[in-house]
N, C-alpha and C positions, 0 to 999 in steps of 0.2 A: 324189765330192761328195754327201753325204747329210745333210740337215738334218731330223732327226726332231722332231716337234712336241710335245715334252714337256720339262718341267723335269728329269725323271729322266735322259733321254738327254742333255740339255745338261750336266748334272753329270758324266755319264760321259765326255763329250767333254773337259770341263775337266780332270777328274782324270787322264785318259790323257795329255793334252798336258803337264800339269805334271810327271808322272812320267817321261815318255819324250822330250819334245821341247823343253821350256823351256830346257834348258842350251845349246842351239845357236841359240836364237831371235835373239839380237843379231847373230850372224855370218851367218845364212842368211835373215833375214826379208825382204830385198829381192829374193830370187830367186823367179821364177815358173816352176816346173818343169812346169807343166801341171795341169789339174784333177784328175788322178788321183794327183798327188804333192804333197799339201798339208800334209805333216807338219811343214814348217818354219814354219808359222804356225798360230795357234790355231783359226781359223774360228769364233770365239765371237760375232762381231759381231751376227748375227741374233738371238741370245738376249739380248745386252746391250741392243740397240735396243728390244726388247719388255719389258725388265725381268724376263725369266725368270731371268736371272743378273744380279746387281748387281756394280758395280765393286769394292765393298769385299770381297766374298767371294772374288772372283778374285785381288785383290791379296794378301789374307790367305793364301790357299793358296800363292801364288807365294813369299811371304816365309817361309812355313814350310819351303819347299824350299831356297831360296837367299837370300843376303844382298841388301840393297837395291842395292848396287853392281853385282852380277851381274844383277839384275832390272831395273835402272833403265830401260832402253829398252822393255822389255815393259810396265812400269807406265805409262810415258809414253804409249804407244800405247793402253792401256786407258782412260786419262783424256782422250784427244783428244776423244772424243765429249762428255764432261762439259764440256770447255772450249768446244767449238763451240756447244753448247746455251746455255751461259752467255753467250757472246758475242752470240748472236742474241737472247736474252732482253733484253739491254740495248739492242738495236737492232732491234726487231721490224719496223720499216718496210722493212728489207732483204728480208724474206720477202714482205710485201704488195706491194712494188714489183716483186719478181721475178714474181709471179703476173700483174700487170698487163702487164709486158713479155712474158711467155710468151703471153698471149692474143693479143697483137699479132703476134708472129713466127709463132705457130702458124697464124694465118690466112694470113700472107704466104707461108709455105713448105709449105702443105698439099699442093700439087701439084708441088713442086720436085723435079726428078729426082735431084739430088745428095743431098738429104735422104732421099728414099725409098730410094735405093740404100744409104745409110748404115744405116738402121734395118733393112734387109733383109739386110745383110751382103754387098752386091754391089758394093763399091767396087773400085778397082784396088790396094788395099793388103791383102795377104794376111793379115797378122797381125791387122789391125783386123777383117776379116770373121770370122776365127776367134773373136775375143773377143765379137763380136755374138752369134754362135751359142752360145758358152759361157754368156754372160749369160742368154740366153733359156732354155737348157736347165737350168742349175744355179742361176740366180737369185743368183749370186755371182761376183765377180771379185777377184783378188788386188789389194791396195791399190796396189802399184806399177803394175800393169796399168791400174788406173782412171786414174792420172795420165797414162800414155801414151795411153790411149783418149781422154781429154778433150782432151789437147794436139793429137792428130791431128784430132779433130772440129773444133776451133776454128781451128787454124792451117794445117793441110794441106787439109782438106776445106772450110774456110772457112764453117762453119755456125754459127748462133747458139748460144752456150753455154747459153742458156735451154732450148733444145730438147734438148740433150744431157743437161742435168740432169733434165729431164722423163723422158727415155728411161731413165735410170738408176733413178729412183724408181719408175717403172712396173714394173720387173723385179727390183730388188734386194730380197732378203729383209731386209736391214738398212738399207733406205732410210729416212732421216728428213729433215725439213725443214732442220735445222741442218747436219749434217755433209755432206749432199749438195749443198745450195745453196752453202754457203760453200766447199766443196772445189772446185767448178766455178768459182766466182769467183776463187779463188786461182790456179788454173791459167791462167785468162784474163788475170790481171794486174790485176784491179780490187779484189780483197780487200786485198792489199797493193799499193797503187797503184804501177804501173810495174814490178813484179816478177812475171814470169810464169814458167810452167814449159814448156820446150820439149823435147818428146821427140826423141831422136836415135837414129840407126840403131845406133851402137856400143853405146849404153846398153841398148837393147832386146835386142840380140844377147847381150851379156854376161850380163844378168840373166834371160834365158830359156834360158840354156845353149845358145845358137846354134840354137834351134829354128826361126828364121825367117831368110830371105834376101831380098835385093833390096827393102829397105824404103826407098822413096823418099819422104822427108818434107821439108816446109818447115822447115829448122832455123835460119832467120834471121828469122822473123817478129817484128815488134814487138809489145809487149803491147797488149791492148785498152784502150780509154780510156773512163772513165765520169766525168762531171762531178758525179755525185751524191756527197755526203758525208753521213754519218750521225752525229749526236750521240747520246751516251748518254742513254737515257730512264730516269729514276729509277723503280724499281718496288718494291713492297712484297712481300717474300718471307716475311713472318711468317705463322705458322699461326694459324687462327681457332679459336674454341671448337668442340669436336667432341662435346660432350655430347648424347646422345639423337639422334644423326644417323643417316641412311642414307648409305652411302658409294658414290660412283661411281668405278669403276676403268676407266681407258682402256687402250688396247692398248700403252702404253709402261710399264706397271706390273703385269705379269702374274705377280707372285709376291707376293701380299699377305702370305702367312705369313712372308715374309722382309723385310718393310718395317719402318720405324720405328714403324708404327701397328698392328703385329700383335697387341699385347696389349690394344688398346682394343676394347670390346664394342660394335660398331655394331649397330643394329637389323636392318639388312639390307644386303647388298652387291649392287649392280647392276654387272655387267660390260658395258661399252659396246662394241658393234661399230659399224663405220662403213662402210656399203656405198658402192659407186662412185657411185651417184646423188647422194650428198651431197658428193662430192669434186671439187675443181678439177682434179686430176690423176687420171685413171682408171687404176687399178692393173691389172696383168695378173691373169687368173683364178688363176694359181698363187700369187701374192702374197696375194690375198684369201683363198684357201683356207688358206694357211700361217697367216695371222692368225686365221682362224676356228678352226683346230685348236688353236692356242696358247690361245685364249680358252676353248675347251671343256676343255682340260687344266687350266687354272686353276679352272674351275668344279668339276671333279671333285676337285681337291685341297682346295678349300674345303669340299666336302660331306664329305670324309673327316674334316675337323676339325669337323664338325657346325655349319658356318656357313651361315646362310640366305642363299642367293644366287640370282641370276637373270641371264641374258644378255638384254639388250635393245638394240635399235637406237638410235643416237644421236638419231633423230627422235622417240623415245618419251620422252625425258627430260622434256619438257614435260607429260607425262601422269602423272608421278610426283608425287603431291600431298604426300607426306610431306616432312619437313625433310631436306634433303640437303646433302652436302658432297662435293667430289671430290678425288681424288689429281690433282695438277696434270698436265695432258696436254702441257705445253710448247708453244711457238710451232709452229703447223702446222695441218693440216687439222681436227683435232678441236676445237682452240681457235677456229679460224675459224668452224666451224659454230655453236658456242655464241654467239660474238659476233654473227654475222650474223642469228641468230634471237633475239637479245636475251635469251638465257638467262644471267642473272647468277648466278653461283655463287661461293661461297667455296671456296678451295682449300687443300689441305695440301701442303707442300713437303718433299721429302726433306732430311734434315740435311746430306747430302753436297752437294746443290745449294745450299742456303742458305749453306753455308760456302765452297764453291769458287767460286761465281759472282761473289763480290766481287773475285776475282783475274782476271776475264775482261774487264776494261776495256781491256786492251792485247793485244799479240800473244801467241802461244803460248810464245815464248821467255821472255817475262816470266812467264807462268803457270807454266812448268815449274820456275822457281826456288822456287815455293811448294809443289811436290809433296811434298817431304819433310815439310813442315808439315802438309799435308792428310792424308797417310797416317798420320802420327803421331797426329793427332787422331781418326782413325776406325779405326785398326788397332792 
């Protein structure tokens, strides 16, 4: 497992996967053969999360290789994050409520022995301990393993899902507010009320190629219950006038030269970093470093294109006196900082998001019916 912090290396990883492993993706994608055997999945999510690679270019390359019918499952997985982000944009209070709940359970469990054993990989469940160490070492887990991990955390170890979601986002290179929070809610049974995900010994054995034995789990736990419901909030995703503006680029859009706005001549581009002191969830040093290196890579690529740019901390935005506009950072820590510090900005939205988010008002199975329409529009 090696995630190098550059767009060039991300493109190499994408091209290699398309040429060598995409053909077997649908058949093998649910298997976790271990961190040294990841050829059955793309491992592109850290780059998609940070906008180093965009969904359209990944889908376009896959369709140049195989037909939509052969690629359908891969394309669906690429667009899962687009869907989750759209779903959360329409219900932003899910994120703010999560942070409130997290602060409460964080205090309650700070000295809890079971919680401390879980985050240190010292439980009585061998596969879980292995995954804790893998997460901390590689800052990545196979998607199927994330489901098992969350289920064990919630239903066997009986720990709050909010703390598990925090643990993931602290250590995952691809952690983001939408996919992480909503994924944990889904496993718990409160994202789709009453429908939870229960890990089972047979399933883990099958899809890890029998790498683990004696997996004693609670396989009959009821779903968690939440009395909260969230109505859709109407939001304006239309782009504002960008004439004679300076542009703010956050760490979810780190490939400006590949965006919808690449041909617009901004006065200057400010690439925004966000240190731990500004965050509600403190990220591990490795995740902060990964973000920092991706930001520096974006800066160097902009300079190659003779674009005036500068990396500044999010706390310095208030000191930028010039007229500014930002690429939309999506619901999460960056937007929270802007709102909590009363930094009112106009934003630019990706065309993919503007178009796709209208179909995020219901579940993913409804959204995926529109995927052919989405990719026809953008590819």
